[in-house]
N, C-alpha and C positions, 0 to 999 in steps of 0.2 A: 896099380896107381903109383905115380912117382911121389917122391918126398915133397916136391913143390905142389902137387895136386892135394896131398894130404894137408899141407899147411894152409892152402887156400880154403879147403873145406872146413878146417878148424876155425879159421877166421870168420868164414861165412856163418858158421854155427854161433859163434860169439856175437856177431852182429845182429842176428835174429833174436838172440836171447836178450840183448840189451836194448832192442828197438824201442820198447815202451818206457823203460825205467831210465835209460841214459842214452838218448839219441845221438849225442855228440860222440860218445865212445863207440856206439854202433856204427856211425858213419866212418870213423877211423878204421875199424876192423874190416868193414866191407870194402873200403877203398884199397886197403892193403891186400885183401883177397883178390880184387880185380887186377892189381899190379902183378900178382903171381899167375892168375888165370883170367885174362880179359874177356874171353868169349863164353861166359857162363850166364845164361839168361836169368836164372833165379837170383844171382848176386846183383845184377843190374836192377831187377825188380825190388829186391830187398832194400837196396840203397835208395831207390825212388821212394819207397814207403817212409824211410827215415827222413829223407829230405822234405817230404810233405809235412812231417811232424815239426820240422824246423822252419816251415813256411817258405821254403826255397823251391817254389813250384816249377819255375822254368828249368832248373837243373834236374828236377825230378822227371819232367816230361822228356828231357833228352835221354835219360837212362831208360825210361819206359820205351821210347822209340827203339833204343838199342836192344832191349830185351825182346821186343816183338819182332825185330828183324832177325834175331837169332832163333826165336821160337814163336811163330805167329799165333799159336794156340795156348800160350802160357797163361794160366789162370790168374795169378796175382797181377801180372802186368795188364791183362785185359780189363780186369775189374777196377784196378786203380786208375787206369787211363780213362775209363768211363766216368769214374768219380771226379777226376780232375776236370773233365769236359763239363760236367754238370756244375761244378764249383765256379767255372769260368762263364757260366750262362750259356754254354753251347749244348743245350739239351738235345736238339735234333741230331747233332753229331754223336752224342753219347748213345742215343737210340740206334743210330746206324751202326755204331761199333758193336752194340749188343746183338743187333739183328744178324750181322755178319758172323759174329761168334757163335750164335745159336745155330745158324745154318751150317756151320763147320763143326758141329758136334761139341759145343762148349759143355763144360762140366756143370753139375747141379749148382755149385757155388756161384758161377757166373750167371746162370739163368735166374737164380734167386735174387741176385743184385739187380738184374733187369726188371724182375717183378716188383722189387721194392721201389724202383724209380717210377714205374707205371702207376703204382699205388699212390705215390706222393703227387703224381700229376692228376689224380682223380680218375684214372682209366681203370676202374675197379674190375670190370669183366676181363679185360686183357691181363691185368695183374694176376687174377685168380687162375687164368689159363696157364700163365707162365709158372706160377707156383706149382701147379699140378704137373707141368712138364718137368720141372726140377725134381719133384718127388718121384716121378717115373724113372729118373736117371739115378737118383741116390737120395734116400730119405735123410732129412736133417731136421733138427729141432727148430731152426730158424724158419724154414719154409712151412712146416706144419703150423707153427705159432702165428706167422703172418697171414697165412690162409685162414686160420681160425679167427683172427681179428676182423678180416673182411666179412666172414660169416656172422660174427657178433654184431658188427655195424649194420648188417642187413636184417637183424632180428632172428637169424637162424641159430638160436642159442644152444640147442642140443648138439647141433653140428659143430659149433664153436667149442663146446666143452669137450667133445670127442677129439678135436684137433689139438687142444691144449694138453689133454691127457696123453696123446701120442707124443707130443713134443717133449713132455716131461719123462716119458719112458726113455727117450733118446738122451735126454740130459736132465737128470733129476735135480741138478743144482741151478737151473735157469730161474732165478728169482723173479725177473720181470714177467715170465710166463706164469708163474704162480700167482702174481698179483692180478694179471688179466683173467686167469681162471677164477679167482675169487670174485672178481667183478661180475663175471657171468653167473656165478652161483647166486649173487645178490639179485640179478635180473630174473633168475629162475625162481626166486622166492625161497631159496634154500639158505636161510639166513644164518642158522647155527653153524653149518658147514663153512660158510663164508667167513664167519667170525673166527672160527678156529684157524682158518688159513691166514687171515690177516694178522691175528695175534702172533702166530709163529714167525711171521715175517718182520715184526717190529724190531727184532734183534739184528737184522741185516742192514747195515748202514746204507747200502746201495738202494734199498727199496723201503726203508723204514717210514719215510715221509708219505709215500703212496699208501702204505699199509695203515698208517694212522688216519689218513683221509678216508680210507675205506671203512674203518671202524667208526669214524664220525658219521658217515653216511648211514651206516647200519643203525647207529643210535638215533639218528633223525627219524628213520623209518619206524623205530619202536617208540618214538615219542619221548625219548630220554634226553631232554635238552641239556642237562648238566653234563652228562657223559659225552654228548656230541661236542660241546664246547671244550671240554677237557682234552678230547682226542684231537680237535683242531689245533689246540695250543701245542700239543706234542708234535703234530705234523709240521707246524711252523718252525719249531726248533730243529727238527730232523732234516727238513728240506725247505729252506726259506724261498728258493727260486720256484719250487713247485707250488708253494703257498701263494706267491705272487701271481703265477699263471692261473691258478684256480680262482683267485679273487678277480682277476681280469675277466675270466669267463663269466663269472656271476654278474659283474657290472654290465657286460655286453648283453647278457640275456635279459 
């Protein structure tokens, strides 16, 4: 590898590292990487991801086109292009992108993205089939968890619990999966186990609101009105937006 290639790779690594925390710095690093090595698909795809974070979608799409011209099967570029098409309201085009990718041996990550889209569209059977397809290629926490969510929604609670358990074996830190697993435990009547799970999650700021809502639901089931009210107050503090959504659902019901 030449010195120029090494420098380009280093800048690309910096760009990926800063993509979430400092997209402006990430953009600079990735553009400098492309100046040194313009024909690298993953650099174009990484820059497209950063540009999306900066809401510069047309520029992002140009780099995705370049990435896919260099590597038609590039995972990140394929997935991000489909996401952009959905954001632009071009859902049929996104589906076509996914179908072509799947036919050409797309990775489990891309197939999982396809399944996620189908699930959002309400095509549950098709989504489940695609999740299973993804799992047949490579197991992932996300695919197991999302397939389990479909099973839970259909009332297949034991199957859902098994799916969440497998997802957590693959990623024991997946807090949202833990919340969904606890919700299934509630549905199964295993309230003490559910309570232990919810309580352990109240210290995680990413899911504390959902955990407190779960504790409130448990307290309601047990007829403890005071505890339920206190838990809901904690939920509102931890996650105001979640509280508003839950209140909206109650009003609509």
